[in-house]
C-alpha positions in Angstrom: -38.7 79.1 90.3 -39.3 81.3 93.4 -40.0 78.5 95.7 -36.9 76.6 94.8 -34.7 79.8 95.1 -36.1 80.5 98.5 -35.9 76.9 99.6 -32.0 77.1 98.5 -31.4 80.1 100.6 -33.4 79.3 103.5 -30.4 77.7 105.5 -28.7 81.0 105.0 -31.6 83.1 106.1 -32.0 80.9 109.3 -28.5 81.4 110.2 -28.1 85.1 109.5 -31.4 87.0 110.1 -33.4 87.6 113.2 -36.2 85.5 114.4 -39.0 87.7 112.9 -37.1 87.8 109.3 -36.7 84.2 109.7 -40.2 83.5 110.4 -41.3 85.8 107.7 -39.1 84.0 105.3 -40.6 80.8 106.1 -44.1 82.1 105.8 -43.4 83.5 102.4 -41.9 80.0 101.5 -45.0 78.1 102.8 -47.1 80.6 100.8 -45.0 79.8 97.4 -45.3 76.0 98.0 -49.1 76.3 98.7 -49.2 78.5 95.6 -47.8 75.7 93.5 -49.9 73.1 94.9 -52.8 75.1 94.1 -51.8 75.6 90.6 -51.0 71.8 90.0 -54.4 71.0 91.6 -56.2 73.4 89.5 -54.5 72.0 86.4 -55.4 68.6 87.2 -58.9 69.5 88.0 -59.1 71.2 84.4 -57.8 68.2 82.7 -60.3 66.0 84.4 -63.1 68.3 83.5 -61.8 68.5 79.9 -61.6 64.8 79.7 -65.2 64.2 81.1 -66.7 66.6 78.7 -65.1 65.1 75.7 -66.1 61.6 76.7 -69.8 62.4 76.7 -69.7 63.0 73.0 -70.2 59.8 70.9 -67.8 58.8 68.3 -68.9 58.3 64.7 
């Protein structure tokens, strides 16, 4: 939610704020997007690990 809100307000920030504030804003936006990507990647890895663990158990 934070990354979406920041992306929506980015054009306004780039037009109205100083270079340093805009650069800080873009840095925070990049960090938010990277954090979301890391959470998605971790979720996919956990699902794969869980699926691999259950596939080793023979069904009777």
